[in-house]
C-alpha positions in Angstrom: -56.5 47.3 -115.5 -55.0 49.3 -112.7 -53.2 47.4 -110.1 -53.0 49.5 -106.7 -50.1 47.7 -104.9 -49.5 48.3 -100.9 -47.0 50.8 -100.0 -44.3 49.3 -98.3 -43.8 49.8 -94.0 -40.5 51.8 -93.8 -39.0 52.0 -90.1 -36.4 53.5 -88.9 -34.7 53.5 -85.3 -33.4 56.6 -83.2 -31.0 56.2 -80.8 -29.2 58.9 -78.0 -25.5 59.5 -78.4 -23.0 61.2 -76.2 -21.5 64.3 -78.0 -18.6 63.9 -79.7 -19.7 59.8 -80.4 -22.0 58.2 -82.9 -24.0 55.6 -83.4 -25.6 53.6 -86.5 -29.3 54.2 -87.7 -30.8 51.0 -89.3 -34.5 51.2 -92.0 -36.3 48.3 -93.0 -39.3 47.9 -94.6 -37.9 48.4 -98.0 -35.6 47.5 -100.4 -33.5 50.7 -101.2 -33.3 53.2 -99.1 -32.2 57.5 -98.9 -31.5 59.6 -95.8 -31.7 63.4 -96.0 -30.5 65.7 -94.6 -27.1 64.3 -94.6 -25.5 66.1 -91.8 -23.3 64.4 -90.0 -24.1 61.0 -91.7 -21.4 58.3 -92.6 -23.5 58.0 -95.9 -27.1 59.4 -97.7 -28.1 55.5 -99.2 -28.2 52.6 -97.8 -30.4 50.8 -94.9 -27.8 51.4 -92.5 -25.9 54.4 -91.7 -23.3 55.9 -89.0 -24.6 59.8 -87.6 -22.3 61.3 -84.7 -24.2 65.0 -84.8 -23.1 67.7 -82.4 -26.6 68.2 -81.8 -29.8 66.7 -81.4 -31.4 65.7 -84.8 -34.2 64.4 -87.4 -33.6 62.3 -89.9 -36.1 61.1 -92.6 -35.2 57.3 -94.6 -37.7 57.1 -97.8 -37.9 53.3 -98.6 -39.0 51.6 -102.6 -39.4 48.5 -102.5 -39.2 46.3 -105.5 -42.4 47.4 -107.0 -41.3 50.8 -107.3 -43.8 51.9 -104.2 -41.9 54.5 -102.2 -42.8 54.8 -98.1 -40.8 57.1 -95.4 -39.6 56.8 -91.8 -37.4 59.5 -89.3 -35.1 58.6 -87.1 -34.7 61.2 -84.3 -31.0 61.3 -82.8 -31.1 62.8 -79.4 -27.1 64.1 -78.4 -27.1 64.2 -75.1 -23.9 66.9 -73.7 -20.5 64.5 -71.3 -21.0 65.3 -67.6 -18.3 67.3 -65.6 -16.1 64.8 -63.6 -17.5 64.5 -60.3 -17.0 66.2 -57.5 -13.6 64.3 -54.7 -13.1 65.6 -51.3 -9.7 66.0 -50.8 -8.6 63.2 -48.2 -6.9 63.6 -44.6 -4.2 61.1 -44.5 -5.7 58.1 -42.5 -3.9 56.4 -40.2 -2.4 52.9 -40.3 -4.9 50.5 -38.8 -8.2 52.7 -38.9 -11.2 50.1 -38.7 -14.0 50.7 -41.5 -12.2 53.1 -43.5 -15.4 54.0 -47.2 -12.9 55.6 -49.6 -16.5 56.2 -51.3 -17.4 58.8 -48.9 -14.6 61.2 -49.8 -16.2 60.6 -53.9 -19.8 62.3 -55.1 -22.1 62.2 -58.2 -24.2 59.9 -60.7 -22.9 56.4 -61.3 -19.2 56.6 -60.2 -16.7 54.2 -61.8 -13.3 53.3 -59.9 -10.4 52.9 -61.9 -6.6 51.7 -60.8 -5.3 53.7 -63.6 -6.6 57.1 -65.9 -5.8 54.8 -69.0 -8.3 51.7 -68.1 -10.8 51.0 -70.3 -12.6 48.3 -67.4 -13.9 49.8 -64.6 -13.5 47.8 -61.1 -16.2 45.3 -60.4 -16.9 47.6 -56.6 -15.3 50.0 -55.1 -12.1 49.7 -53.8 -11.8 48.5 -49.6 -9.0 50.6 -48.6 -5.5 48.4 -46.7 -5.1 49.9 -43.5 -2.7 47.5 -42.0 0.0 48.4 -44.4 1.4 52.4 -44.4 1.3 53.2 -47.9 -0.2 55.2 -50.8 -3.0 54.4 -52.9 -3.8 56.2 -55.8 -7.5 55.3 -57.9 -9.1 57.1 -60.7 -12.9 58.1 -60.7 -15.7 59.0 -64.0 -19.4 60.0 -63.1 -22.5 58.7 -66.1 -24.7 61.0 -66.6 -27.8 59.9 -68.8 -25.3 56.8 -70.2 -22.4 59.2 -70.9 -19.7 58.9 -68.9 -17.3 61.5 -67.6 -13.9 62.2 -68.2 -11.9 60.4 -65.0 -10.3 62.2 -62.3 -7.7 61.5 -59.6 -8.3 60.2 -56.3 -4.9 59.4 -53.5 -5.2 58.4 -50.1 -2.0 58.7 -47.7 -2.2 55.9 -44.8 0.2 56.7 -42.3 2.2 54.6 -39.9 1.1 53.9 -36.6 3.7 56.0 -34.1 5.4 53.1 -31.6 4.1 52.7 -28.4 5.4 55.3 -25.1 9.1 55.1 -23.9 8.1 53.9 -20.3 9.0 51.9 -17.3 6.5 48.8 -18.2 7.2 47.4 -14.5 7.4 49.7 -11.9 8.2 48.2 -7.9 7.1 50.4 -5.9 7.0 50.2 -1.6 4.0 50.2 0.8 3.1 53.4 1.9 5.6 55.4 -0.6 4.8 58.8 -1.6 5.3 60.9 -4.6 5.7 58.0 -7.3 6.3 58.6 -10.8 5.9 56.9 -14.1 9.5 57.9 -15.8 8.9 58.3 -20.0 11.4 59.3 -21.6 12.2 60.7 -25.3 8.9 60.1 -26.0 7.6 62.4 -29.4 4.1 62.4 -29.3 1.2 63.2 -26.2 1.0 60.1 -24.0 -3.0 59.7 -23.2 -3.1 57.7 -19.3 -6.5 55.2 -19.6 -7.3 52.7 -16.2 -8.8 50.6 -19.0 -7.2 48.7 -22.0 -11.2 48.9 -23.5 -11.7 52.5 -21.6 -12.6 55.4 -24.2 -12.0 57.7 -21.0 -8.3 59.2 -22.2 -6.1 61.3 -19.4 -3.6 63.9 -20.4 -2.4 63.1 -16.5 -0.1 60.9 -14.6 -3.1 58.3 -12.9 -3.0 58.7 -8.9 -0.9 55.6 -8.0 -2.9 53.6 -4.7 0.5 52.7 -2.2 -1.8 51.3 1.4 -2.6 48.2 -0.4 0.1 45.4 -1.1 -0.6 44.1 -4.6 -0.5 44.9 -8.1 -1.5 47.8 -10.0 -2.8 47.6 -13.5 -2.8 51.5 -16.3 -2.2 51.3 -20.2 -0.6 54.9 -22.0 -0.4 55.5 -25.9 1.4 57.9 -27.7 0.0 59.9 -30.0 1.1 61.7 -33.5 -0.7 64.0 -36.2 -4.0 62.7 -34.8 -2.5 58.9 -34.8 -2.7 57.2 -32.1 -0.2 53.7 -30.8 -1.0 50.9 -29.0 -2.0 50.8 -25.5 1.5 50.4 -23.7 0.5 48.1 -20.2 2.1 49.0 -16.8 2.3 46.7 -13.8 2.9 48.7 -10.7 3.7 46.6 -7.3 3.5 47.1 -4.7 5.9 45.0 -2.3 5.6 44.9 1.5 7.7 46.4 3.5 10.6 43.9 4.5 10.8 42.3 8.6 13.4 40.7 10.3 11.9 37.5 12.7 14.8 37.3 16.0 14.6 33.6 17.4 17.4 33.1 20.7 17.8 31.2 23.6 15.6 31.8 26.4 19.2 30.9 28.3 22.5 30.5 27.3 25.6 29.3 28.9 27.9 31.6 31.2 30.6 31.8 28.3 28.3 30.6 25.4 28.3 33.1 21.9 25.1 33.9 21.5 23.3 32.1 18.5 20.4 34.5 16.8 18.8 33.0 13.6 17.0 35.4 11.8 14.1 34.7 9.7 13.3 38.3 6.8 10.8 38.4 4.9 10.6 40.5 1.3 12.8 40.7 -1.6 16.6 39.2 -1.2 19.4 40.6 -0.5 18.6 41.8 2.8 21.1 44.8 4.9 19.9 44.7 8.4 21.6 47.4 10.5 21.5 46.5 14.9 23.2 46.9 17.7 25.9 44.7 20.4 27.6 45.7 23.0 26.9 49.7 22.5 28.3 49.4 18.7 26.3 50.0 15.6 26.7 46.8 12.8 25.7 45.8 9.5 24.8 42.5 8.4 24.4 41.5 4.7 22.1 38.8 3.8 21.2 37.5 0.4 18.9 34.8 2.1 16.3 35.0 4.5 17.8 32.6 6.9 20.5 33.6 8.4 22.0 33.2 11.5 24.9 35.7 13.7 27.1 35.4 16.7 26.9 37.8 19.1 28.7 38.3 22.7 26.5 39.1 25.3 25.5 42.0 25.9 25.7 43.2 29.7 22.0 44.0 29.7 20.9 40.5 28.2 19.1 41.9 25.4 20.1 42.5 21.0 18.9 45.4 19.9 17.7 46.3 15.7 17.7 49.5 14.2 16.6 48.4 10.5 16.4 46.2 7.7 16.3 46.9 4.1 15.4 44.7 1.2 15.9 44.8 -2.7 14.0 47.4 -3.2 12.4 48.4 0.6 13.8 49.4 4.1 12.1 49.8 7.3 13.1 50.9 10.3 12.8 49.7 14.5 12.0 52.4 17.2 13.2 49.5 20.0 13.0 46.1 18.9 15.1 44.0 21.6 15.6 40.4 21.3 16.4 39.0 25.2 17.6 36.2 27.3 19.5 35.0 29.8 22.9 33.5 31.3 23.2 30.2 33.2 26.1 29.8 35.5 27.9 26.3 35.4 27.6 24.1 38.1 30.6 22.1 39.8 30.3 18.4 40.7 31.5 16.3 43.4 31.6 12.4 43.1 31.1 10.2 46.1 31.2 6.4 45.7 32.9 2.9 47.4 36.4 1.7 45.0 35.5 -1.7 45.1 31.9 -3.7 45.4 31.1 -7.7 44.7 29.5 -9.1 41.7 25.6 -8.5 41.2 25.8 -5.8 44.1 25.2 -2.0 42.8 27.0 0.7 42.6 26.2 3.9 44.2 27.3 6.8 43.4 25.9 10.1 45.5 26.9 13.4 43.0 26.2 16.9 44.5 27.1 20.1 42.6 27.2 24.0 43.4 24.4 25.8 41.5 20.6 25.5 42.7 18.5 23.4 40.6 21.5 22.0 38.5 20.7 18.4 37.0 23.5 15.6 36.3 23.4 13.0 33.5 25.9 10.2 33.3 27.6 8.1 31.1 29.7 4.3 32.2 32.2 2.6 29.5 30.4 -0.6 29.6 33.0 -3.2 28.3 31.6 -6.7 27.0 32.8 -8.2 30.3 29.7 -6.6 31.8 25.9 -8.2 31.0 24.1 -5.8 29.3 21.0 -5.9 31.4 21.7 -3.5 34.5 19.1 -2.4 36.4 19.9 1.7 37.2 17.9 4.1 39.7 18.5 7.9 39.7 17.1 11.0 41.4 18.7 14.2 41.7 21.4 13.3 43.6 22.0 9.2 43.4 22.7 6.9 40.7 22.8 3.6 41.4 23.3 0.5 39.3 23.6 -3.3 39.7 26.3 -4.7 37.7 26.8 -8.1 36.5 30.7 -9.6 36.0 31.1 -12.0 33.7 34.6 -12.1 33.1 36.8 -14.4 35.5 39.1 -11.3 36.8 38.5 -8.2 38.7 37.1 -5.7 36.5 37.0 -1.9 36.5 34.1 0.0 35.6 34.0 4.2 35.3 31.4 6.1 35.2 31.0 10.2 34.2 29.3 12.5 35.5 28.1 15.4 34.0 26.3 19.2 35.4 24.5 20.7 34.0 22.2 23.4 34.8 19.3 23.5 32.6 21.3 22.7 29.2 24.5 24.1 29.7 27.3 21.4 30.8 29.5 22.6 33.6 32.0 20.2 35.1 32.4 16.4 34.2 34.1 14.1 36.9 34.7 9.9 36.8 34.5 7.9 38.8 36.1 4.2 38.5 34.8 1.5 40.5 35.7 -2.1 40.9 33.4 -5.3 40.1 34.6 -8.6 41.3 34.0 -10.9 39.1 31.1 -13.6 38.5 30.9 -16.9 38.4 27.8 -19.3 37.4 28.8 -22.8 37.5 26.7 -25.2 35.0 25.0 -28.6 35.8 23.3 -30.6 33.1 20.0 -29.9 32.6 18.3 -32.7 33.0 18.4 -35.1 35.1 20.2 -38.2 33.9 19.7 -41.6 34.3 22.2 -44.8 34.8 22.8 -48.0 35.5 23.0 -49.3 38.9 26.8 -49.5 40.0 27.7 -47.5 37.5 30.4 -44.5 37.9 29.0 -40.7 37.7 31.0 -37.4 36.7 30.1 -34.2 37.3 32.2 -31.6 36.4 31.5 -27.3 36.5 33.8 -25.1 35.2 37.4 -23.8 37.5 36.0 -21.4 40.1 37.0 -17.7 39.1 39.2 -15.9 41.2 37.9 -15.5 45.6 35.3 -18.5 45.3 35.2 -21.9 46.7 33.0 -24.9 46.0 31.7 -27.9 48.4 29.9 -30.8 46.4 27.2 -32.5 49.0 25.4 -36.0 48.0 22.5 -37.0 49.7 23.1 -34.1 52.2 26.2 -35.7 52.9 29.0 -33.4 53.1 31.9 -35.1 50.2 36.0 -34.4 50.7 36.3 -33.5 47.3 36.5 -29.7 46.6 37.6 -30.2 42.8 35.6 -28.8 40.3 35.5 -32.5 38.8 34.5 -35.2 40.8 33.3 -39.1 40.2 30.7 -41.0 42.3 29.6 -44.8 42.2 26.0 -44.6 41.8 23.8 -47.8 43.7 20.2 -46.1 44.1 18.8 -42.6 43.1 20.8 -39.8 44.5 21.0 -35.9 44.8 24.0 -33.8 44.3 24.4 -30.8 46.1 26.9 -27.7 44.8 27.2 -25.3 47.6 29.0 -21.9 45.8 30.4 -19.0 47.7 31.6 -15.6 46.5 34.7 -13.9 48.7 32.2 -11.3 50.4 30.4 -14.5 51.9 27.0 -14.8 49.5 26.5 -18.9 48.7 24.3 -20.1 46.2 23.2 -23.6 45.3 22.9 -26.0 42.6 21.1 -29.0 42.4 20.9 -32.0 40.6 19.6 -35.6 40.4 21.3 -38.8 39.2 18.9 -41.8 38.8 18.9 -45.5 37.7 17.0 -47.0 35.0 14.4 -49.5 36.3 13.7 -52.7 35.6 12.2 -54.0 32.5 9.2 -56.8 31.7 7.8 -58.4 28.7 4.2 -57.1 27.8 3.2 -60.0 25.3 4.7 -63.0 24.1 3.1 -64.9 21.6 4.2 -68.0 19.3 3.0 -68.9 15.7 3.1 -71.7 14.4 4.4 -74.4 17.2 5.1 -77.2 15.0 7.9 -78.8 14.8 10.8 -78.7 12.0 7.9 -75.4 11.5 9.9 -71.5 10.8 7.8 -69.9 13.6 8.0 -67.0 14.4 8.2 -65.4 17.8 6.8 -61.9 18.7 7.5 -59.8 22.0 6.1 -56.9 23.2 9.7 -55.1 24.0 9.6 -51.6 25.9 10.4 -48.6 23.7 12.5 -47.4 26.9 15.0 -50.4 25.6 17.5 -49.9 22.2 18.4 -53.6 21.9 17.3 -57.0 22.4 19.7 -60.9 22.6 17.1 -64.2 22.3 18.3 -67.2 23.1 16.3 -70.3 21.7 17.6 -73.8 24.0 21.2 -73.8 23.9 21.8 -72.3 20.1 23.8 -69.3 19.3 22.0 -65.9 21.2 20.3 -63.3 18.9 21.1 -60.4 18.7 18.0 -57.8 17.3 17.6 -53.8 17.5 14.8 -52.6 19.4 13.0 -50.1 16.8 9.6 -50.6 17.2 6.9 -52.0 20.5 7.0 -55.5 19.0 10.7 -57.5 17.9 9.8 -60.4 15.4 11.8 -63.3 15.7 11.9 -66.4 13.5 13.0 -69.7 14.4 12.6 -73.6 13.0 12.3 -76.0 16.1 13.7 -79.1 16.4 12.0 -81.7 18.9 9.2 -81.8 19.8 8.4 -81.4 23.9 9.1 -78.2 26.4 11.9 -75.6 24.8 13.1 -72.1 26.5 13.6 -68.6 25.0 15.6 -66.4 26.9 14.4 -62.5 25.9 17.4 -60.2 27.6 16.7 -56.0 27.0 19.6 -53.6 27.2 19.3 -50.0 27.4 23.0 -49.5 25.9 25.3 -51.6 28.2 22.5 -51.9 30.9 20.7 -54.9 31.0 17.1 -53.5 31.9 15.3 -56.9 31.4 16.0 -60.6 31.9 12.7 -63.1 30.1 12.4 -66.7 30.2 9.5 -68.6 28.5 9.2 -72.0 27.6 7.2 -73.3 24.8 6.2 -77.1 24.1 6.4 -77.9 19.8 4.1 -81.0 18.4 4.3 -82.6 15.8 2.0 -81.1 12.5 2.3 -84.0 9.9 -1.1 -84.3 8.1 -2.1 -87.8 7.1 -5.0 -88.7 4.2 -7.1 -91.9 3.0 -6.7 -92.7 -0.6 -10.0 -94.3 -0.4 -13.5 -93.4 1.0 -18.0 -94.8 -0.3 -19.6 -91.7 0.2 -23.0 -94.2 -0.5 -24.2 -92.6 2.8 -24.7 -95.6 4.4 -22.5 -94.3 7.5 -19.2 -96.1 7.0 -16.6 -94.5 5.4 -18.0 -92.1 3.7 -16.0 -89.1 5.0 -13.2 -88.1 3.3 -10.3 -87.8 6.4 -7.7 -85.7 6.6 -6.0 -86.0 10.2 -3.5 -82.9 11.1 -5.2 -81.0 8.8 -7.3 -78.7 11.7 -4.0 -77.5 12.9 -3.6 -74.7 9.8 -6.7 -72.6 9.7 -6.1 -71.3 6.3 -5.6 -74.2 4.7 -6.9 -75.3 1.4 -8.2 -78.0 -0.6 -8.5 -78.3 -4.5 -9.9 -81.4 -5.5 -9.5 -82.2 -9.5 -10.8 -85.4 -12.4 -8.9 -87.4 -13.6 -9.4 -85.1 -16.9 -7.9 -82.4 -14.6 -10.7 -80.4 -14.5 -11.7 -79.0 -10.9 -14.2 -80.4 -9.3 -14.3 -79.0 -5.6 -12.6 -76.1 -3.5 -13.0 -76.1 -0.1 -11.4 -72.7 1.4 -10.0 -72.3 5.8 -11.0 -73.9 8.7 -11.4 -77.2 7.2 -12.5 -80.5 9.9 -10.9 -84.2 10.1 -13.6 -85.0 7.8 -13.2 -82.9 4.6 -15.1 -84.0 2.2 -18.8 -85.6 1.2 -17.6 -86.9 -2.2 -19.3 -83.7 -3.6 -18.6 -81.4 -6.3 -19.3 -77.6 -6.6 -23.4 -77.8 -7.6 -23.7 -80.8 -4.7 -24.1 -83.3 -7.0 -21.7 -86.7 -5.6 -18.9 -87.7 -7.8 -18.6 -90.7 -9.5 -16.7 -93.8 -8.4 -13.4 -93.4 -9.6 -9.8 -91.9 -9.0 -9.8 -88.2 -8.7 -6.2 -86.2 -7.3 -6.5 -83.2 -5.0 -4.2 -80.5 -3.7 -3.4 -79.1 0.4 -2.2 -75.6 0.3 -1.3 -75.4 4.3 -0.8 -71.3 3.8 2.5 -72.2 5.5 5.6 -72.2 2.9 6.5 -75.5 3.9 3.3 -77.4 3.8 2.1 -78.4 0.0 1.0 -82.1 -0.1 -0.7 -83.4 -3.1 -1.9 -87.4 -4.1 -5.2 -89.1 -5.3 -8.2 -90.5 -4.2 -10.3 -93.6 -5.1 -13.7 -93.3 -4.7 -16.2 -96.3 -4.4 -19.9 -95.9 -4.5 
């Protein structure tokens, strides 16, 4: 029997390679393999061989399995040519800070790869980005790939040129208003200067801008420097148009004859200032570092000051006819007329005359401490009147100083002295005094000052004494008058009434406990006007008490019953103003009790009687049984028949002996004893 075996399924892979390179060919599906032709193969047998043909070729592989069955397969090796290097466009130099520069735009080819060095095997992951912030040279290598074949590397070099410096210009320029032909100066610039009116503006001018000087304020321009197509940063230029300086002059409308003219200047501009002016026909120059300045000038004959020009730190203003005018006042002479001496409290009248029309005067005086500060002054254009009171005891001089003025111009000053006779003001007591009848009273006043005379009157009768102190006996209410006359004959009066004390009387008298041997209380209402009382009871020693309240109290124990005399004298200091005598009856206030009674309602001896108890309205009685228990209490206003024999619950007590305690509410009367009760 013949067995037919299946042929093996032999396969081999075809590949594409770049010229000059090799690749592995692999066969499968059999046990052994042979390859043909043998051109540029590493071996002719085996499952894998390496092929590096120079041109495209087809290889045949014959495979034999384990049963000796044979099959074939082919493997094509395509040889691709190595591409040329990519095309690199020559690079112009790049300016520093160039924005968004793409280096890939200078290379053309397929599948460009970038390398940092020529020997690098691994390309950069992305196209490099140039750092234009630094002026430097950058070198890279590029290749292209066609049909998976990479070309050789070619060098590409970029140069980042440094940015030029800003132009050397004046960044700040101060000019004067309306100044002509303004030029912005440039210094040692290398390159081309370009001008802008806005920092973001792309409109370029090669010529300087025209500067407007008609208005005060700031203008701004920008300039850049360009070298080899690279432009510098823009330089900001500030141009300040300054106002031309001015000067304002203030001088008094009027100056005084002989005075120097003071002119206050106020400069406006940029300090320092220079003023050119003319005075007395002479041109002069004033320098000032401040805005405010004062100059002293000799007044011109024509009454004005002429200013020519003013200059500050930058600008100058010229004046064609700046004139400050003024007026010169003449100084008045003064004449003063007044009395040399005046009486106290009279007015010092001064008449003032001046030789210049519309002149006026001011005055002062040496107001001494001897003069009162309260003065009445009257003044008009020609006269001064002042009332003066000399408080001293001797004549005093007062000197007036009169100053003549024409406007604010001080002319002649004149002094005038006037003698002021002394004042005299005697003082009597401010309140009318009251004295004891028949007592002497002394009136005393200060010794009269020079030139004064005094008189005393009592009840309108002239007294002989003209002394400053008099003493008179007062037997009734009297009116004293003091007359004092100055040397000018002016008389004044002062009055004083001297009264005698009125007799006083008691408004109330009360005797409490008018019982014999009791410590009785005597109360009397004494007028508050008095400050002391003296009590005389019968012939006993007198009792003196101060009268500090409206009621005075004296305690006394009367030794006998019957009529007793009580005399009260009231004093104001040493004056006896009250003398009253009262007679009181003193009685026997002893208490007598029965010790037996029969409360059986037979009408005989049914009540316990206590004689004299009714005199003690505040008395109380306590009754106890023989065991000491309190069975009855009787309060206040107890009658003669004091107890009916009943206890507190109204039940009549049993026969027996009971004990009592009588409290008369008086310190000296406390009675106790016993009672026999029979029914």
